[in-house]
C-alpha positions in Angstrom: -119.7 169.8 -80.9 -118.1 171.7 -83.6 -118.6 175.5 -84.1 -118.3 177.1 -87.5 -117.4 180.8 -88.0 -117.0 181.6 -91.5 -114.1 180.0 -93.0 -112.6 178.7 -89.9 -113.7 175.6 -87.9 -113.6 175.7 -84.0 -113.8 172.6 -81.9 -113.8 172.4 -77.9 -110.3 172.5 -76.1 -110.5 169.0 -74.4 -107.2 168.6 -72.5 -104.1 170.6 -71.8 -102.3 169.4 -75.0 -105.1 171.2 -77.1 -104.9 174.4 -74.8 -101.3 175.0 -75.6 -102.1 174.5 -79.4 -104.9 176.8 -79.0 -102.5 179.3 -77.7 -99.9 178.9 -80.4 -102.6 179.5 -83.0 -103.4 182.9 -81.1 -99.9 183.9 -81.3 -100.0 182.9 -85.0 -103.4 184.8 -85.7 -101.9 188.0 -83.5 -98.6 187.9 -85.7 -100.7 187.8 -89.2 -102.6 190.8 -88.1 -99.8 193.0 -87.1 -99.0 195.5 -90.1 -96.8 197.8 -88.1 -95.8 199.4 -84.8 -98.8 201.0 -84.5 -100.7 197.6 -84.1 -98.5 196.5 -81.1 -97.6 199.8 -79.2 -101.2 201.9 -79.8 -103.0 200.2 -77.1 -106.4 201.7 -75.9 -104.7 203.4 -73.2 -102.6 205.0 -75.7 -105.1 205.9 -78.2 -106.9 207.7 -75.2 -103.9 209.8 -74.4 -103.6 210.6 -78.4 -107.1 211.8 -78.6 -106.8 213.8 -75.8 -103.8 215.3 -76.8 -105.1 215.7 -80.6 -102.6 213.5 -82.1 -104.7 210.3 -82.9 -106.1 211.3 -86.3 -102.5 212.1 -87.4 -101.5 208.4 -87.0 -104.8 207.1 -88.4 -103.0 206.8 -92.0 -99.8 205.4 -90.2 -101.9 202.6 -88.9 -102.5 201.3 -92.9 -98.9 201.1 -94.1 -97.0 197.8 -94.0 -93.6 198.2 -92.1 -92.6 195.0 -91.0 -89.8 193.7 -94.1 -86.5 195.3 -93.4 -84.9 196.8 -96.5 -81.4 198.1 -97.8 -81.8 201.5 -95.6 -82.6 199.3 -92.3 -80.0 197.0 -93.1 -77.3 199.3 -93.7 -78.6 201.4 -90.5 -78.5 198.3 -88.0 -75.1 196.7 -89.3 -73.3 200.1 -88.7 -73.9 200.1 -85.0 -71.6 198.9 -82.3 -74.6 198.9 -79.9 -78.2 198.9 -78.8 -80.4 199.2 -76.2 -82.9 196.1 -75.7 -86.0 196.3 -73.3 -87.2 193.0 -72.0 -89.8 192.5 -69.5 -90.1 189.5 -66.8 -92.8 187.3 -65.9 -93.3 189.6 -63.2 -94.4 192.4 -65.6 -91.3 194.5 -64.4 -89.4 196.1 -67.6 -85.5 196.0 -68.0 -83.4 197.9 -70.4 -79.9 197.1 -71.0 -77.1 198.2 -73.5 -75.8 195.3 -75.9 -72.3 196.3 -77.2 -69.8 194.6 -79.6 -67.8 195.5 -82.7 -69.6 197.3 -85.2 -71.7 195.2 -87.2 -72.0 192.4 -84.8 -75.7 192.6 -84.9 -76.7 191.1 -88.2 -79.8 191.1 -90.5 -80.1 187.8 -91.3 -83.1 188.2 -93.5 -86.1 190.8 -94.3 -87.6 189.6 -90.7 -84.8 188.5 -88.7 -82.1 189.9 -87.0 -79.1 187.9 -84.8 -76.5 188.3 -82.6 -73.8 186.6 -80.7 -74.2 187.2 -77.0 -71.0 187.6 -75.4 -70.3 186.8 -71.6 -70.7 190.0 -69.3 -71.4 190.2 -65.7 -73.5 187.2 -65.6 -76.7 188.6 -64.0 -78.5 187.0 -67.0 -81.9 189.5 -66.4 -82.2 189.7 -69.9 -81.6 186.3 -70.7 -84.1 185.4 -68.0 -86.8 187.8 -69.3 -86.5 186.4 -72.8 -86.8 182.8 -71.6 -89.9 183.6 -69.8 -91.9 186.1 -72.1 -90.0 185.9 -75.6 -90.5 189.6 -76.4 -88.1 192.3 -76.9 -87.8 195.9 -78.0 -84.7 197.6 -79.4 -83.7 201.2 -79.6 -80.8 201.7 -82.2 -79.3 205.1 -82.1 -77.0 206.9 -84.7 -76.2 210.0 -82.6 -73.9 211.6 -85.0 -76.6 211.7 -87.2 -79.4 212.1 -85.1 -81.0 209.1 -86.1 -83.1 206.4 -84.1 -84.8 203.1 -85.1 -87.1 201.0 -83.0 -87.6 197.5 -83.3 -90.0 195.2 -81.9 -89.4 191.5 -82.1 -90.2 187.9 -80.6 -87.0 186.1 -79.8 -85.4 182.6 -80.0 -82.3 181.7 -77.8 -80.1 179.3 -79.5 -77.1 177.0 -78.6 -73.8 178.5 -79.4 -72.7 175.2 -80.6 -75.2 175.8 -83.7 -72.8 175.5 -86.8 -74.9 177.4 -89.1 -75.0 180.5 -86.6 -71.2 180.5 -85.8 -70.8 181.1 -89.5 -73.1 183.9 -89.5 -72.8 185.5 -85.9 -69.4 184.7 -84.7 -66.6 187.5 -85.3 -63.2 185.7 -85.0 -61.2 188.9 -84.4 -63.2 189.8 -81.3 -62.1 187.8 -78.3 -65.4 187.6 -76.2 -66.8 184.3 -75.0 -70.0 183.6 -76.8 -72.5 182.3 -74.3 -75.6 181.7 -76.9 -77.1 183.2 -79.9 -80.2 185.4 -79.8 -82.4 186.0 -82.7 -85.0 188.4 -83.0 -88.0 187.8 -85.5 -88.9 191.2 -86.4 -92.5 192.0 -85.6 -92.6 195.6 -86.3 -90.2 198.8 -86.6 -90.1 202.4 -86.6 -88.0 205.3 -87.8 -88.1 208.0 -84.8 -87.9 211.6 -85.3 -84.6 213.1 -84.6 -85.8 215.8 -82.0 -84.2 216.0 -78.6 -81.0 214.1 -79.7 -77.9 215.6 -78.8 -75.3 214.7 -81.3 -72.3 212.3 -80.1 -69.6 210.9 -81.8 -67.0 208.4 -81.6 -63.5 208.8 -81.8 -63.4 207.3 -85.4 -66.7 209.5 -86.4 -64.9 212.7 -85.1 -61.5 212.0 -86.7 -63.2 211.0 -89.9 -65.3 213.9 -89.8 -62.6 216.5 -89.3 -61.0 214.7 -92.1 -63.7 215.2 -94.3 -64.5 218.5 -93.1 -68.0 217.7 -92.1 -66.8 218.5 -88.3 -65.3 221.9 -88.0 -63.8 223.1 -84.5 -64.3 226.7 -83.6 -60.7 227.5 -82.2 -62.0 230.3 -79.7 -64.4 227.8 -78.0 -61.5 225.5 -77.3 -59.2 228.4 -75.9 -62.0 229.6 -73.8 -62.7 226.2 -72.5 -59.2 225.1 -71.8 -57.1 228.1 -72.1 -54.7 229.1 -74.7 -51.0 227.5 -74.2 -52.7 226.2 -70.8 -49.5 224.9 -68.5 -46.9 226.8 -70.6 
């Protein structure tokens, strides 16, 4: 029996292969339906709280915006990081957050919808890798503490062998002496620039020295003297 709904024709699922193909079709349709992060993050339970707290209407216009393509601003910001936080979820439903670090720029923007990075050997627990194998979804938070900026990214993931020649050329950093165990590709589904509230400014040594040199960071000598004592130890 064939059922027709508008322009789409559906046939009954007859075997396991058909079931698997149906799930793939559903995933594709869900991906097409996503316009921005609100389609992922604003579930019914989230909207209920927003309505109770009076913020639901303020987000209605945002839900109509297309925010899936990464542009120059996002590319510059992403490739300027030397680390990010990545959340995954296991098949048991428990979330896990890990900090992934490396040389500045190790997370690459491969296209307007795809990021990638070389996954370096760590403590060999493989919690994030196992979760990605199981569920294939990740959420990233990228921080620029010095400028109080924060970018959130939702992605479907792919794990690729480190023997892949094309990705070796794009993602391997020759001067960074770490063992690459795999490549991880992040197919961006949505992103959101978060507000700077409650971000405490922090600086890497390079950022601090550059700020002193350029005059964007100024040190109050009296605070240093009060903290450590003038001529302490003399």
